[in-house]
gemmi code that builds the backbone of each chain (N, CA, C; Angstrom):
import gemmi

chains = {
    "A": [
        ("ASP", (-6.245, 0.699, 1.410), (-5.068, -0.037, 1.842), (-5.162, -0.372, 3.379)),
        ("ILE", (-4.764, -1.795, 3.898), (-4.778, -2.163, 4.935), (-3.861, -1.675, 5.982)),
        ("VAL", (-4.217, -1.152, 7.058), (-3.187, -0.464, 7.865), (-2.961, -1.308, 8.923)),
        ("MET", (-1.618, -1.472, 9.220), (-1.239, -2.274, 10.467), (-0.819, -1.671, 11.432)),
        ("THR", (-1.145, -1.819, 12.661), (-0.917, -1.060, 13.915), (-0.205, -1.966, 14.942)),
        ("GLN", (0.929, -1.912, 15.477), (1.604, -2.646, 16.321), (1.562, -2.055, 17.695)),
        ("SER", (1.440, -2.653, 18.996), (1.413, -2.224, 20.040), (2.367, -3.226, 21.056)),
        ("PRO", (3.120, -2.761, 22.140), (3.812, -1.259, 22.030), (4.760, -0.984, 20.833)),
        ("ASP", (4.917, 0.250, 21.025), (6.239, 0.931, 20.148), (7.804, 0.039, 20.662)),
        ("SER", (7.838, 0.128, 21.895), (8.734, -0.620, 22.360), (8.624, -1.209, 23.517)),
        ("LEU", (9.449, -2.143, 24.045), (9.153, -2.811, 25.355), (10.593, -3.424, 25.791)),
        ("ALA", (10.686, -3.674, 26.828), (12.106, -3.940, 27.528), (11.444, -5.052, 28.424)),
        ("VAL", (12.105, -6.387, 28.330), (11.838, -7.527, 28.900), (12.907, -8.200, 29.622)),
        ("SER", (12.977, -8.970, 30.703), (14.347, -9.636, 31.232), (14.395, -10.837, 30.451)),
        ("LEU", (15.807, -11.119, 30.507), (16.260, -12.526, 30.215), (15.565, -13.727, 30.783)),
        ("GLY", (15.093, -14.709, 29.796), (14.172, -15.812, 30.453), (12.929, -15.599, 30.542)),
        ("GLU", (12.388, -14.344, 30.363), (11.144, -13.939, 30.635), (10.313, -13.686, 29.315)),
        ("ARG", (9.176, -13.759, 29.076), (8.100, -13.669, 27.815), (7.710, -12.417, 27.404)),
        ("ALA", (8.009, -12.247, 26.049), (7.890, -10.792, 25.495), (6.376, -10.966, 24.539)),
        ("THR", (5.768, -10.010, 24.617), (4.375, -10.102, 23.872), (4.380, -8.803, 22.830)),
        ("ILE", (4.085, -9.198, 21.648), (4.115, -8.054, 20.729), (2.589, -8.212, 20.100)),
        ("ASN", (2.021, -7.211, 19.774), (0.630, -7.379, 19.296), (0.500, -6.540, 17.971)),
        ("CYS", (-0.405, -6.815, 17.015), (-0.630, -6.414, 15.850), (-1.742, -6.287, 15.076)),
        ("LYS", (-2.437, -5.345, 15.093), (-3.900, -4.990, 14.418), (-4.010, -4.714, 13.274)),
        ("SER", (-4.825, -5.310, 12.557), (-5.012, -4.979, 10.895), (-6.484, -4.127, 10.849)),
        ("SER", (-6.442, -3.237, 10.320), (-7.774, -2.313, 9.822), (-8.935, -3.113, 9.027)),
        ("GLN", (-8.305, -4.073, 8.765), (-9.550, -4.957, 8.213), (-9.159, -6.571, 8.136)),
        ("SER", (-10.048, -7.444, 8.246), (-9.803, -8.993, 8.543), (-8.728, -9.252, 7.365)),
        ("VAL", (-7.879, -10.099, 7.697), (-6.894, -10.950, 6.825), (-6.916, -12.157, 6.648)),
        ("LEU", (-8.413, -12.757, 7.136), (-8.680, -14.123, 7.318), (-9.289, -14.486, 5.948)),
        ("TYR", (-8.627, -15.270, 5.036), (-9.118, -15.458, 3.643), (-10.222, -16.723, 3.952)),
        ("SER", (-11.408, -16.756, 3.483), (-12.291, -17.749, 3.630), (-11.969, -18.935, 2.880)),
        ("SER", (-11.642, -18.901, 1.758), (-11.035, -20.017, 0.573), (-10.149, -20.767, 1.313)),
        ("ASN", (-9.406, -20.236, 2.128), (-8.167, -21.483, 2.634), (-8.184, -21.692, 4.248)),
        ("ASN", (-9.102, -20.596, 4.936), (-9.112, -20.723, 6.090), (-7.876, -20.489, 7.043)),
        ("LYS", (-7.132, -19.415, 6.234), (-5.982, -18.893, 6.710), (-5.613, -17.335, 6.879)),
        ("ASN", (-4.963, -16.969, 8.007), (-4.802, -15.338, 8.003), (-3.657, -15.194, 7.498)),
        ("TRP", (-3.603, -14.258, 6.434), (-2.423, -13.967, 5.690), (-1.762, -12.917, 6.034)),
        ("LEU", (-0.950, -13.254, 7.421), (-0.106, -12.642, 8.201), (1.393, -13.163, 8.461)),
        ("ALA", (2.088, -12.206, 8.360), (3.658, -12.729, 8.560), (4.296, -11.766, 9.535)),
        ("TRP", (5.334, -12.470, 10.314), (6.120, -11.707, 11.082), (7.460, -11.487, 10.832)),
        ("TYR", (8.240, -10.558, 11.085), (9.849, -10.665, 10.807), (10.430, -10.077, 11.964)),
        ("GLN", (11.924, -10.046, 12.155), (12.736, -9.845, 13.144), (13.883, -9.057, 12.227)),
        ("GLN", (14.087, -7.859, 12.788), (15.132, -7.109, 12.209), (16.123, -6.712, 13.257)),
        ("LYS", (17.557, -7.207, 13.399), (18.522, -6.854, 14.195), (19.187, -5.660, 13.620)),
        ("SER", (19.927, -4.901, 14.362), (20.453, -3.535, 14.012), (21.451, -3.972, 13.109)),
        ("GLY", (21.474, -3.168, 11.775), (22.446, -3.393, 10.740), (22.039, -4.451, 9.854)),
        ("GLN", (21.063, -4.954, 10.024), (20.759, -6.580, 9.116), (19.406, -6.159, 8.333)),
        ("PRO", (19.142, -7.173, 7.177), (17.877, -7.082, 6.914), (16.987, -7.846, 7.768)),
        ("PRO", (15.470, -7.729, 7.399), (14.373, -8.465, 8.344), (14.667, -9.917, 7.863)),
        ("LYS", (14.362, -10.714, 8.779), (14.185, -12.043, 8.923), (13.067, -12.546, 8.953)),
        ("LEU", (12.500, -13.343, 8.063), (10.945, -14.177, 8.227), (10.972, -15.118, 9.676)),
        ("LEU", (10.379, -14.706, 10.456), (10.027, -15.624, 11.522), (8.670, -16.622, 11.558)),
        ("ILE", (7.538, -15.994, 10.954), (6.257, -16.460, 11.113), (5.773, -15.968, 9.875)),
        ("TYR", (4.852, -17.116, 9.203), (3.808, -16.973, 8.233), (2.647, -17.615, 8.522)),
        ("TRP", (1.436, -17.144, 7.559), (0.157, -17.942, 8.112), (-0.153, -17.572, 9.523)),
        ("ALA", (0.110, -16.366, 9.989), (0.081, -16.016, 11.555), (0.665, -17.085, 12.421)),
        ("SER", (1.017, -18.165, 12.087), (1.550, -19.251, 13.341), (2.643, -20.132, 12.630)),
        ("THR", (2.689, -19.894, 11.708), (3.739, -21.442, 11.061), (5.182, -20.564, 11.361)),
        ("ARG", (5.962, -21.179, 11.854), (7.149, -20.900, 11.914), (8.135, -20.802, 10.514)),
        ("GLY", (9.061, -20.071, 10.224), (9.712, -20.155, 9.012), (10.858, -21.161, 9.517)),
        ("SER", (11.587, -21.570, 8.333), (12.561, -22.464, 8.459), (13.688, -21.988, 9.157)),
        ("GLY", (14.107, -22.973, 10.413), (15.424, -22.612, 11.336), (14.736, -21.687, 12.240)),
        ("VAL", (13.621, -21.358, 12.509), (13.270, -20.097, 13.671), (13.093, -21.303, 14.749)),
        ("PRO", (13.650, -20.706, 15.853), (13.453, -21.507, 17.266), (11.864, -21.237, 17.577)),
        ("ASP", (11.488, -22.407, 18.365), (10.117, -22.839, 18.838), (9.979, -21.816, 19.899)),
        ("ARG", (10.874, -21.034, 20.391), (10.412, -20.230, 21.353), (9.817, -19.001, 20.808)),
        ("PHE", (9.607, -18.771, 19.332), (8.641, -17.803, 18.660), (7.666, -18.543, 18.272)),
        ("SER", (6.344, -17.644, 18.605), (5.145, -18.265, 18.415), (4.375, -17.073, 17.777)),
        ("GLY", (3.385, -17.423, 17.022), (2.549, -16.600, 16.515), (1.009, -16.899, 16.791)),
        ("SER", (-0.087, -16.157, 17.165), (-1.189, -16.433, 17.277), (-2.339, -15.443, 16.843)),
        ("GLY", (-3.635, -15.594, 16.915), (-4.725, -14.725, 16.652), (-5.268, -14.899, 15.293)),
        ("SER", (-6.489, -13.960, 15.057), (-7.348, -14.368, 13.757), (-7.744, -13.304, 13.349)),
        ("GLY", (-8.299, -13.029, 12.200), (-8.943, -11.826, 11.625), (-8.079, -10.590, 11.831)),
        ("THR", (-8.308, -9.726, 12.815), (-7.857, -8.298, 12.591), (-6.604, -8.406, 13.896)),
        ("ASP", (-6.623, -9.355, 14.846), (-5.837, -9.367, 15.955), (-4.958, -10.254, 16.199)),
        ("PHE", (-3.419, -9.966, 16.297), (-2.421, -11.143, 16.292), (-1.602, -10.530, 17.468)),
        ("THR", (-0.982, -11.783, 17.734), (0.380, -11.637, 18.687), (1.628, -12.289, 18.050)),
        ("LEU", (2.920, -11.940, 18.475), (3.866, -12.719, 18.414), (4.486, -13.022, 19.821)),
        ("THR", (4.635, -13.916, 20.261), (5.008, -14.246, 21.706), (6.700, -14.995, 21.563)),
        ("ILE", (7.555, -14.322, 22.347), (8.684, -14.802, 22.494), (8.882, -15.366, 23.814)),
        ("SER", (9.146, -16.624, 23.961), (9.550, -17.115, 25.494), (10.903, -17.554, 25.451)),
        ("ASN", (11.337, -17.521, 27.058), (12.425, -17.351, 27.383), (13.362, -16.797, 26.496)),
        ("LEU", (13.145, -15.568, 26.764), (13.760, -14.211, 26.103), (15.174, -14.585, 26.089)),
        ("GLN", (16.021, -14.393, 24.946), (17.410, -14.849, 24.840), (18.218, -13.072, 24.519)),
        ("ALA", (19.282, -12.841, 24.853), (20.041, -11.803, 24.434), (19.799, -11.289, 23.108)),
        ("GLU", (19.854, -12.578, 22.294), (19.947, -12.280, 20.653), (18.709, -11.756, 20.138)),
        ("ASP", (17.660, -11.846, 20.883), (16.418, -11.665, 20.207), (16.148, -9.978, 20.384)),
        ("VAL", (17.054, -9.391, 21.039), (17.165, -7.730, 20.704), (16.860, -7.454, 19.610)),
        ("ALA", (15.721, -6.727, 18.975), (15.733, -6.334, 17.461), (14.373, -5.514, 17.429)),
        ("VAL", (13.929, -5.255, 16.277), (12.822, -4.455, 16.133), (11.822, -5.552, 15.123)),
        ("TYR", (10.819, -5.567, 15.686), (9.616, -6.722, 15.261), (8.592, -6.213, 14.412)),
        ("TYR", (8.347, -6.651, 13.216), (7.217, -6.245, 12.225), (6.183, -7.126, 11.897)),
        ("CYS", (5.045, -6.887, 11.736), (3.875, -7.469, 11.364), (3.863, -7.209, 9.958)),
        ("GLN", (3.365, -8.028, 9.045), (2.785, -7.871, 7.659), (1.829, -8.398, 7.210)),
        ("GLN", (1.038, -7.625, 6.462), (-0.259, -8.522, 5.617), (-0.032, -8.820, 4.375)),
        ("TYR", (-0.261, -9.906, 3.706), (-0.419, -10.064, 2.454), (-1.373, -10.463, 1.713)),
        ("TYR", (-2.649, -10.046, 2.392), (-4.135, -10.203, 2.115), (-4.425, -9.793, 0.743)),
        ("SER", (-3.808, -8.422, 0.670), (-4.264, -7.410, -0.244), (-3.152, -6.632, -0.655)),
        ("THR", (-3.084, -6.178, -1.826), (-1.998, -5.129, -2.111), (-2.877, -3.883, -2.312)),
        ("PRO", (-1.780, -2.833, -1.679), (-0.483, -2.873, -1.501), (-0.114, -3.499, -0.319)),
        ("ILE", (0.891, -4.431, -0.077), (1.271, -5.147, 1.092), (1.757, -4.261, 1.749)),
        ("THR", (1.292, -4.184, 3.344), (1.734, -3.072, 4.067), (2.418, -3.950, 5.448)),
        ("PHE", (3.020, -3.111, 6.126), (3.854, -3.431, 7.398), (3.485, -2.888, 8.623)),
        ("GLY", (3.342, -3.205, 9.713), (3.439, -2.318, 10.894), (4.358, -1.509, 11.030)),
        ("GLN", (4.506, -0.451, 12.049), (5.475, 0.494, 12.250), (6.550, -0.164, 12.794)),
        ("GLY", (6.608, -1.245, 13.568), (7.797, -2.108, 14.175), (7.666, -1.720, 15.818)),
        ("THR", (8.191, -2.885, 16.527), (8.333, -2.744, 18.015), (9.441, -2.964, 18.130)),
        ("ARG", (10.182, -2.332, 18.800), (11.567, -2.403, 19.600), (11.814, -3.132, 20.593)),
        ("LEU", (12.144, -4.133, 20.918), (12.505, -5.200, 21.880), (13.810, -5.222, 22.592)),
        ("ASP", (14.134, -4.757, 23.688), (15.301, -4.642, 24.515), (14.981, -5.675, 25.741)),
        ("ILE", (16.357, -5.533, 26.220), (16.432, -6.320, 27.440), (16.326, -5.558, 28.744)),
        ("LYS", (15.665, -5.843, 29.867), (15.636, -4.852, 31.002), (16.850, -5.160, 31.803)),
    ],
    "B": [
        ("GLN", (21.143, -23.174, -1.189), (20.454, -22.326, -0.664), (20.457, -20.939, -1.341)),
        ("VAL", (19.513, -20.413, -1.978), (19.114, -19.258, -2.590), (19.787, -18.067, -2.040)),
        ("GLN", (20.546, -17.391, -2.661), (21.169, -15.884, -2.115), (20.998, -14.898, -2.910)),
        ("LEU", (20.679, -13.744, -2.396), (20.306, -12.475, -3.386), (21.534, -11.742, -2.934)),
        ("GLN", (21.611, -10.801, -3.902), (22.842, -9.556, -3.882), (22.532, -8.772, -4.617)),
        ("GLY", (22.142, -7.350, -3.846), (21.936, -5.853, -4.611), (23.220, -5.509, -4.904)),
        ("SER", (23.068, -4.502, -5.959), (23.788, -3.737, -6.361), (23.296, -2.588, -6.971)),
        ("GLY", (24.268, -1.386, -7.139), (23.990, -0.189, -7.669), (24.293, 1.213, -7.133)),
        ("PRO", (24.134, 1.936, -7.896), (24.816, 3.303, -7.395), (24.194, 3.630, -5.978)),
        ("GLY", (25.121, 4.317, -5.003), (24.828, 4.728, -3.795), (24.043, 6.282, -3.764)),
        ("LEU", (24.444, 6.791, -4.885), (24.049, 8.235, -4.595), (23.412, 8.554, -6.151)),
        ("VAL", (22.387, 9.242, -5.992), (21.467, 9.631, -7.161), (21.124, 11.044, -7.196)),
        ("LYS", (21.040, 11.723, -8.148), (20.531, 13.043, -8.101), (19.021, 13.373, -8.260)),
        ("PRO", (18.531, 14.214, -7.412), (17.104, 14.462, -7.509), (16.668, 14.605, -9.332)),
        ("SER", (15.518, 14.328, -9.463), (14.867, 14.092, -10.693), (15.372, 13.104, -11.603)),
        ("GLU", (16.415, 12.376, -11.158), (17.069, 11.185, -11.862), (16.169, 9.907, -11.574)),
        ("THR", (16.860, 8.901, -12.559), (16.560, 7.637, -12.319), (17.324, 6.659, -11.454)),
        ("LEU", (16.661, 6.040, -10.468), (17.541, 5.020, -9.503), (17.592, 3.802, -10.022)),
        ("SER", (18.548, 3.251, -10.221), (18.410, 1.791, -10.988), (19.408, 0.848, -10.128)),
        ("LEU", (18.746, -0.101, -9.762), (19.439, -1.348, -8.999), (19.292, -2.854, -9.716)),
        ("THR", (20.093, -3.468, -9.165), (20.271, -4.954, -9.725), (20.352, -5.808, -8.433)),
        ("CYS", (19.694, -7.016, -8.682), (19.714, -7.997, -7.646), (20.224, -9.513, -8.315)),
        ("SER", (21.311, -9.765, -7.917), (21.679, -11.224, -8.532), (21.247, -12.091, -7.625)),
        ("VAL", (20.817, -13.108, -8.472), (20.282, -14.299, -7.791), (21.274, -15.626, -7.827)),
        ("SER", (21.670, -16.319, -6.841), (22.532, -17.373, -6.824), (21.983, -18.470, -6.267)),
        ("ALA", (22.102, -20.180, -6.753), (21.685, -21.129, -6.468), (20.233, -21.408, -6.396)),
        ("TYR", (19.758, -20.514, -7.589), (18.229, -20.855, -8.022), (18.015, -19.891, -9.373)),
        ("SER", (17.329, -20.529, -10.146), (17.010, -20.055, -11.267), (15.709, -19.132, -11.556)),
        ("ILE", (15.840, -18.085, -11.907), (14.662, -17.053, -11.703), (13.472, -17.764, -12.307)),
        ("SER", (13.520, -18.510, -13.468), (12.855, -19.004, -14.414), (12.141, -19.979, -13.993)),
        ("SER", (12.473, -20.906, -12.815), (11.926, -21.847, -12.172), (10.716, -21.457, -11.272)),
        ("GLY", (10.317, -20.379, -11.259), (9.507, -19.743, -10.606), (9.659, -18.887, -9.272)),
        ("TYR", (8.913, -18.348, -8.441), (8.654, -17.573, -7.461), (8.564, -16.485, -7.686)),
        ("TYR", (8.270, -15.093, -7.133), (7.875, -13.998, -7.315), (9.169, -13.131, -6.744)),
        ("TRP", (9.790, -11.977, -7.307), (10.714, -11.446, -6.933), (10.319, -9.744, -6.741)),
        ("GLY", (10.829, -9.383, -5.699), (10.487, -8.162, -5.384), (11.518, -6.936, -4.813)),
        ("TRP", (11.114, -5.851, -4.397), (11.767, -5.023, -3.722), (11.090, -4.568, -2.628)),
        ("ILE", (11.663, -4.048, -1.463), (11.193, -3.039, -0.404), (12.124, -2.430, -0.105)),
        ("ARG", (11.709, -1.217, 0.644), (12.656, -0.013, 0.843), (12.366, 0.088, 2.413)),
        ("GLN", (13.531, 0.845, 3.160), (13.540, 1.207, 4.181), (14.108, 2.494, 4.643)),
        ("PRO", (13.126, 3.545, 4.440), (14.131, 5.035, 4.981), (14.665, 4.942, 5.994)),
        ("PRO", (16.044, 5.612, 6.216), (17.035, 5.704, 7.553), (16.108, 5.532, 8.854)),
        ("GLY", (16.293, 4.712, 10.046), (15.482, 5.061, 10.912), (13.960, 4.686, 10.948)),
        ("LYS", (13.492, 4.125, 9.866), (12.011, 4.158, 9.432), (11.547, 2.652, 9.020)),
        ("GLY", (10.294, 2.676, 8.853), (9.709, 1.254, 8.587), (9.929, 0.938, 7.240)),
        ("LEU", (9.181, -0.225, 6.939), (9.323, -0.704, 5.705), (8.330, -0.673, 4.758)),
        ("GLU", (8.502, -0.240, 3.503), (7.804, -0.310, 2.471), (7.831, -0.978, 1.355)),
        ("TRP", (6.581, -1.643, 0.997), (6.705, -2.404, -0.429), (6.370, -1.623, -1.705)),
        ("ILE", (7.774, -2.110, -2.532), (7.511, -1.587, -3.676), (6.856, -1.881, -4.888)),
        ("GLY", (7.273, -3.297, -4.776), (6.659, -4.111, -5.907), (6.997, -5.428, -6.029)),
        ("SER", (6.378, -6.139, -6.820), (6.812, -7.566, -7.083), (6.398, -8.190, -8.487)),
        ("MET", (7.168, -9.017, -8.839), (6.861, -9.606, -10.161), (7.111, -11.107, -10.380)),
        ("TYR", (6.448, -11.647, -11.288), (6.708, -13.155, -11.633), (7.821, -13.173, -12.980)),
        ("TYR", (8.466, -14.233, -13.066), (9.616, -14.066, -14.103), (8.976, -14.004, -15.430)),
        ("SER", (7.788, -14.649, -15.541), (7.026, -14.528, -16.684), (6.451, -13.117, -17.246)),
        ("GLY", (6.071, -12.123, -16.124), (6.123, -10.971, -16.813), (4.700, -10.270, -15.410)),
        ("THR", (4.046, -11.129, -14.899), (3.123, -10.327, -13.928), (3.472, -9.652, -12.827)),
        ("THR", (3.122, -8.202, -12.702), (3.635, -7.385, -11.767), (2.654, -6.595, -11.062)),
        ("SER", (3.263, -6.134, -9.768), (2.273, -5.585, -9.133), (3.019, -4.411, -8.269)),
        ("TYR", (2.680, -3.102, -8.146), (3.278, -2.229, -7.742), (2.503, -1.462, -6.861)),
        ("ASN", (3.393, -0.712, -5.626), (2.394, 0.079, -4.705), (2.168, 1.378, -5.418)),
        ("PRO", (0.721, 1.431, -5.226), (0.097, 3.087, -5.758), (0.937, 4.169, -5.187)),
        ("SER", (1.548, 3.996, -3.904), (1.947, 5.288, -3.429), (3.187, 5.622, -4.026)),
        ("LEU", (3.951, 5.117, -5.201), (4.854, 5.117, -5.771), (4.395, 5.758, -7.230)),
        ("TYR", (3.165, 6.109, -7.421), (2.767, 6.529, -8.903), (2.851, 8.139, -8.845)),
        ("ASN", (3.109, 8.557, -9.732), (3.017, 10.163, -10.022), (1.936, 10.784, -9.795)),
        ("PRO", (1.805, 12.142, -10.087), (0.431, 12.648, -9.949), (-0.380, 12.382, -10.945)),
        ("SER", (0.181, 11.771, -12.188), (-0.696, 11.655, -13.212), (-0.994, 9.996, -13.443)),
        ("LEU", (-0.724, 9.336, -12.009), (-1.185, 7.961, -12.045), (-0.407, 7.070, -12.751)),
        ("ARG", (0.687, 7.337, -13.250), (1.684, 6.399, -13.751), (2.664, 6.103, -12.843)),
        ("SER", (2.942, 4.635, -13.036), (4.290, 4.077, -11.728), (5.210, 4.698, -11.932)),
        ("ARG", (6.198, 5.173, -11.098), (7.446, 5.568, -11.280), (8.466, 4.485, -11.217)),
        ("VAL", (7.775, 3.232, -10.741), (8.550, 1.955, -10.712), (8.692, 1.016, -11.856)),
        ("THR", (9.433, 0.419, -12.404), (9.657, -0.676, -13.337), (10.519, -1.724, -12.431)),
        ("ILE", (9.918, -3.098, -12.342), (10.694, -3.931, -12.014), (10.947, -4.911, -13.402)),
        ("SER", (11.942, -5.514, -13.458), (11.971, -6.531, -14.711), (12.831, -7.679, -14.203)),
        ("VAL", (12.986, -8.673, -14.970), (13.958, -9.946, -14.851), (14.845, -10.010, -16.089)),
        ("ASP", (16.033, -10.301, -15.770), (16.962, -11.130, -16.993), (17.190, -12.379, -16.546)),
        ("THR", (16.423, -13.418, -17.574), (16.756, -14.756, -16.861), (18.105, -15.246, -17.364)),
        ("SER", (18.569, -14.613, -18.440), (19.874, -14.959, -18.818), (20.918, -14.719, -18.018)),
        ("LYS", (20.442, -13.464, -17.210), (21.487, -13.074, -16.284), (21.321, -13.664, -14.630)),
        ("ASN", (20.005, -13.999, -14.694), (19.635, -14.226, -13.396), (19.278, -13.414, -12.325)),
        ("GLN", (19.029, -12.074, -12.895), (18.916, -11.078, -12.060), (17.423, -10.470, -12.271)),
        ("VAL", (17.241, -9.456, -10.968), (16.110, -8.902, -11.052), (16.571, -7.567, -11.021)),
        ("SER", (15.814, -6.357, -11.585), (16.117, -5.195, -11.551), (14.889, -4.003, -11.081)),
        ("LEU", (15.276, -2.979, -10.682), (14.664, -2.116, -9.958), (14.877, -0.698, -10.846)),
        ("LYS", (13.797, -0.006, -11.240), (14.049, 1.516, -11.858), (13.080, 2.104, -11.072)),
        ("LEU", (13.442, 3.441, -10.522), (12.676, 4.382, -10.015), (12.985, 5.827, -10.379)),
        ("THR", (11.925, 6.452, -11.310), (12.220, 7.298, -11.934), (11.910, 8.802, -11.212)),
        ("SER", (12.445, 9.719, -11.528), (12.204, 11.340, -10.982), (12.237, 11.184, -9.532)),
        ("VAL", (13.278, 10.739, -8.971), (13.615, 10.754, -7.375), (13.761, 11.869, -6.826)),
        ("THR", (13.103, 11.735, -5.566), (13.468, 13.059, -4.698), (14.210, 12.549, -3.355)),
        ("ALA", (14.536, 13.425, -2.245), (15.200, 13.106, -1.302), (14.336, 12.262, -0.425)),
        ("ALA", (12.817, 12.130, -0.500), (11.871, 11.214, 0.035), (12.055, 9.768, -0.421)),
        ("ASP", (12.994, 9.531, -1.305), (13.333, 8.222, -2.152), (14.448, 7.813, -1.254)),
        ("THR", (15.166, 8.368, -0.577), (16.477, 7.900, 0.165), (15.946, 6.686, 0.933)),
        ("ALA", (16.666, 5.669, 1.091), (16.491, 4.447, 1.606), (17.371, 3.331, 1.398)),
        ("VAL", (17.387, 2.377, 2.400), (18.106, 1.140, 1.926), (16.933, 0.519, 1.113)),
        ("TYR", (17.255, -0.251, -0.097), (16.461, -1.033, -0.752), (16.874, -2.596, -0.930)),
        ("TYR", (15.830, -3.300, -0.477), (16.109, -4.765, -0.452), (15.400, -5.428, -1.441)),
        ("CYS", (16.218, -6.504, -1.831), (15.725, -7.407, -3.104), (14.958, -8.445, -2.110)),
        ("VAL", (14.139, -9.018, -2.556), (13.198, -10.328, -1.807), (12.678, -11.134, -2.678)),
        ("ARG", (12.427, -12.561, -2.591), (11.671, -13.554, -2.844), (10.487, -13.848, -2.145)),
        ("SER", (9.305, -14.312, -2.903), (8.077, -14.605, -2.435), (7.635, -15.979, -2.932)),
        ("PRO", (6.776, -16.801, -2.269), (6.412, -18.211, -3.112), (5.764, -18.155, -4.391)),
        ("PRO", (5.856, -18.973, -5.044), (5.173, -18.797, -6.173), (3.636, -19.266, -6.219)),
        ("GLU", (3.067, -19.952, -5.170), (1.490, -20.032, -5.126), (0.739, -19.162, -4.630)),
        ("GLY", (-0.511, -19.294, -5.074), (-1.535, -18.317, -4.880), (-2.687, -19.009, -4.514)),
        ("VAL", (-3.735, -18.473, -3.727), (-5.132, -19.156, -3.401), (-6.026, -18.011, -4.244)),
        ("GLY", (-6.752, -18.500, -5.217), (-7.841, -17.444, -5.743), (-7.091, -16.497, -6.484)),
        ("ALA", (-7.650, -15.318, -6.123), (-6.897, -14.066, -6.730), (-5.881, -13.353, -5.756)),
        ("LEU", (-5.362, -14.133, -4.709), (-4.242, -13.516, -3.533), (-3.250, -14.587, -3.902)),
        ("TYR", (-2.077, -13.790, -3.412), (-0.857, -14.157, -3.616), (-0.072, -14.363, -2.020)),
        ("MET", (0.899, -15.683, -2.321), (1.371, -15.703, -0.745), (2.753, -14.876, -0.479)),
        ("TRP", (2.510, -13.523, -0.478), (3.557, -12.583, -0.590), (4.111, -12.153, 0.605)),
        ("TRP", (4.630, -13.330, 1.280), (5.730, -13.200, 2.569), (7.063, -13.360, 1.939)),
        ("PHE", (7.827, -12.687, 2.554), (9.483, -12.062, 2.009), (10.295, -13.182, 2.724)),
        ("ASP", (11.195, -14.086, 1.921), (12.258, -14.886, 2.286), (12.812, -15.328, 1.150)),
        ("PRO", (14.329, -15.097, 0.948), (15.141, -14.251, 2.078), (15.062, -12.809, 1.401)),
        ("TRP", (16.134, -12.067, 2.160), (16.185, -10.892, 1.782), (17.790, -10.861, 1.612)),
        ("ASP", (18.214, -9.655, 0.504), (19.472, -9.362, 0.495), (19.856, -8.638, 1.482)),
        ("GLN", (21.247, -8.167, 1.534), (21.871, -7.233, 2.587), (21.237, -6.048, 2.567)),
        ("GLY", (20.737, -5.258, 1.381), (20.200, -3.920, 1.429), (21.304, -3.080, 0.672)),
        ("THR", (20.721, -2.315, -0.057), (21.576, -1.055, -0.860), (21.173, 0.232, -0.473)),
        ("LEU", (21.893, 0.930, 0.357), (21.642, 2.291, 0.686), (21.676, 3.314, -0.562)),
        ("VAL", (20.511, 3.815, -0.896), (20.567, 4.938, -1.723), (20.284, 6.300, -1.202)),
        ("THR", (21.034, 7.159, -1.601), (20.760, 8.592, -1.056), (20.575, 9.153, -2.308)),
        ("VAL", (19.593, 10.292, -2.221), (19.027, 11.220, -3.239), (19.676, 12.492, -2.767)),
        ("SER", (20.697, 12.968, -3.531), (21.092, 14.414, -3.250), (21.889, 14.889, -4.486)),
        ("SER", (21.786, 16.311, -4.293), (22.391, 16.719, -5.351), (24.186, 17.012, -4.996)),
    ],
}
model = gemmi.Model(1)
for chain_id, residues in chains.items():
    chain = gemmi.Chain(chain_id)
    for i, (resn, *xyz) in enumerate(residues, 1):
        res = gemmi.Residue()
        res.name, res.seqid = resn, gemmi.SeqId(i, " ")
        for name, pos in zip(("N", "CA", "C"), xyz):
            atom = gemmi.Atom()
            atom.name, atom.element = name, gemmi.Element(name[0])
            atom.pos, atom.b_iso = gemmi.Position(*pos), 0.0
            res.add_atom(atom)
        chain.add_residue(res)
    model.add_chain(chain)
structure = gemmi.Structure()
structure.add_model(model)
structure.setup_entities()
């Protein structure tokens, strides 16, 4: 199984500032056949289901604000939230879909400082 | 816009079978896409249970196999009702979780499937207790 490890487990950032969440996979999720990284990011607000933010490591999902951006390749990835808003308080998860079983990171809790 | 709504018993006894149904609206299951289930124990992270294509291709998480390596999970679709179902046998307290119904794109590249999940239903809390 591919193990996904996120860091930090939690962070607090001031409104308007930038939040950075890291995700590391135990093996590369870059597929040579399409030169894409098979990695997604989700946002889960309290009491709600997760919402897809990013797929292919850097492609924003439908309706996702451009404050959210994904980067990285191979085994190391980053979710960046610019100009942090109060509504961004949530737990964020990375997920690999390179191989089954599909696996998620343990989650990173983001709060407002 | 496609919507998913899960339903089923909120309480299941140990050793019995958990059964959930996901009703899909504004999209025909037989038109494509993969349909699956993900669970989240209270206060914990996300675990993929399995996914299937309407025509029958399925994939399950080996963590849900029993000691004799047979899957405790069965995912099925009923195209006439436009529903996806989940059955999980021989449940224990460790199966207590919110169960989410999800959709994934139908495309693949080589032997790989684009199994990101969007949308998700609101989730169904299932507690395993006597």
